[in-house]
N, C-alpha and C positions, 0 to 999 in steps of 0.2 A: 504494500500500500504506500502511495506517495505522500508527500507532506500535506497536499491538499486534502487527500482522503483522511489522513490522520486528524487534521484540524477539524474536519467536518464531523468525524466520529466523536471527538472530544466535546465539540459544541452541542452535539445531540445529547450526550450524557449529562452535560451541565444543564441543559434545558429541562431534561427529565427530572433532575435533582431539584431544580427550582420549582417545578410544578408540584412535586411531592411535598416539598417543604411548605409551600403556600397552602396546600390542602391540609397538611397536618396542623399548621398554625390556625387555620379556620376552625378545625375540629376542636382544638384546645380552647380557642377563644370563646366558643359557645354563643348563646344568644346575647344581644346587646341589652345590658341592664340600664334602666332609667331611674333617676331619683324619685322616691315617693315621700321624701322629707326634705324641705328646702333649706333647713338649717337656720332659718331666720324667724319663722313663726310656725304655728300649727295649722296652716292652710292645708286643706285636704284631709284633715282628721277631725273626728267627732270627740270633743272633750266632754266627759260626763258632767252633769249638772253640779255646780258647786266646786268642781276641781280647778277651774280656771282662777277662781278667787283664792283658793287654798295654795295654788302654785305648785301642785304636785307634778305637773307636766310643764316644762319650760324649754324653749329653744334658746340656747346660749352659744353664740359663736360656732355654729355648725353642729352643736351637740344637743340631742334630746335628753334633758336631765329629768330623771324621775326620782322623786323623794317623798316619803310619807310625811304627812302633817301630824300635828298633835293628836288628832282623833284616830289616826291609823286605820281608817276605814278600808282603804284600798279600792281599786277600780280598774277599768280597762279603757284605753284610748283606742278607738276604732278608725280605720281608714274609711273615708266616705265612699270610695270606689270598691266594688266587689270584683273578685277574681275567680277564675276557674282553675285551669292548669297554669302553674307559674314556677319560676325559680327566683328566690329572694336572697340577697346578700347584705350583710351589715356588720358593723363592729360594735362590741359591747365591752364595758369595763365595770367590774364590781365596785361598789362604793362602800359606805359605812353600814354597819348593822348586819342583820341576818338576811341576806339577799334571797328573795324568792320572787322571781319574775319569769317571763317567758313570752313566746310569740303564739298567738292563737291563729290557727290555720282555718280560714273560712268559718269562723265562729267558735264552736265548742272545743274541738281537739286542740291540744297545745304542745309546743316544744318547750320543755322546761329550761330555765336558766337559773342556777343557784340551788339553794337548799330546799328539798321537798319537806313540806310540813308534816306529811303523813309518814314518811320514811326516816325523817330526821338526818338526812345526808345529801350530799351534792348529787343531783341527777341531771346536770346540764347536758343538753342535746337529746335527752330521752323523751319519748312521747308520753304526755299525760292524757288519758282517754277517760272521760266521765263514765263512771260505772265500772271501769276496769282498772283504774289506777295507772300504774306503769307496766304495761304488758311486756316490754323489752327494755333493756338498759343499754345505753350507748357505750361503745368500747373505747378504751385507751384515754379516757378523759383526764385522769390524774396526771398523765404524762404530758398531755397537750395543753391543758387549761392554764392560763396565767391569771391567778386570782386578783392581782392588783394592776394589771396592764391591759391593753386593748387586745381583744381576741376577735378573729373573723369567723363568722358563722354563715353557712350557706344552707338554705332550706329549699328543697324541691318537692312540689306537690303535683302529682300527675294522677288524676282519678282518685283512687283510694290509697295510693302508695305515697308515703313520705320518705324522703332521703335527706340526711343531714351530714354536712361536712364541718369539721372544726379545724381551723388553721390549715385548710387544704387537704385534710385527711378524712375519708369517709368513715363515719363512726356509727351510723344507724340507718336501717331501712325497716319500714313497718307498713303493713297494709291494714287500714282501719275500716272496720265494718260501719262505723258511725260517720265516716267522712261524707260530706255533702258536696254537691256539684259546684256550687258557687257561694261565695260569701266574702266578707271583708277580712282584712288583716288586723289583729289586735295586739297591743303591747300591754302587758299586765303589771300592775302594782298590787301585790298580794295584800289582802286585809290582815290586820293584826300584827304587822311587822314594822319595826322601826328600821328602815332601810333606805338605801340609795343605789341607783344604777344608772349608767350613762349609755346611750346609743348614738351612733353616728353613721354617716355614709349608707343610709338605708336605700337600697336600690332593688328594682324588680323588673323582670321580663316575663311577659305573658307567653305561654307556650300553646301549640296547637292541641 
């Protein structure tokens, strides 16, 4: 093979490699996530009655700060928009007190963050299902979770199946019989707890 043929073959291989890398990057990148919290105020969220005055939910310099008040009643802040299949990503940081929070997936089912009141231990990333408690426990949480630093969580809900990643590692998959087709996202402040937790960079992509 002459120099021209050799160069052509090399160019062909390079082109194939470039196409492969582009395809791989697209697969890794996944769906484009869009902000569902603007970091400035609580636009797009339904704040429970009385909680806006109590200041239990505040937007401060890009952070959704959640902290119980003197009465410690607790509540849930809900997205105004409802979702079907989706993937959601955010960062959270434990604050003071006995943290018991989590993300409600289309209303009742919840992905726990912090200490379970019923089990009296950390069940972060595990699903809490009304009537069933915690049917499965997320794996490797003690190794992955940074108690006083920011942690990235990713929640995927497709039909009845929930999948959760913590700091990039898949830690839980569960199929819930009580999952509903469509509903809002909820962020919980558990009642009867003197606690604080921060959320930021809340983003979501709707899936087919």
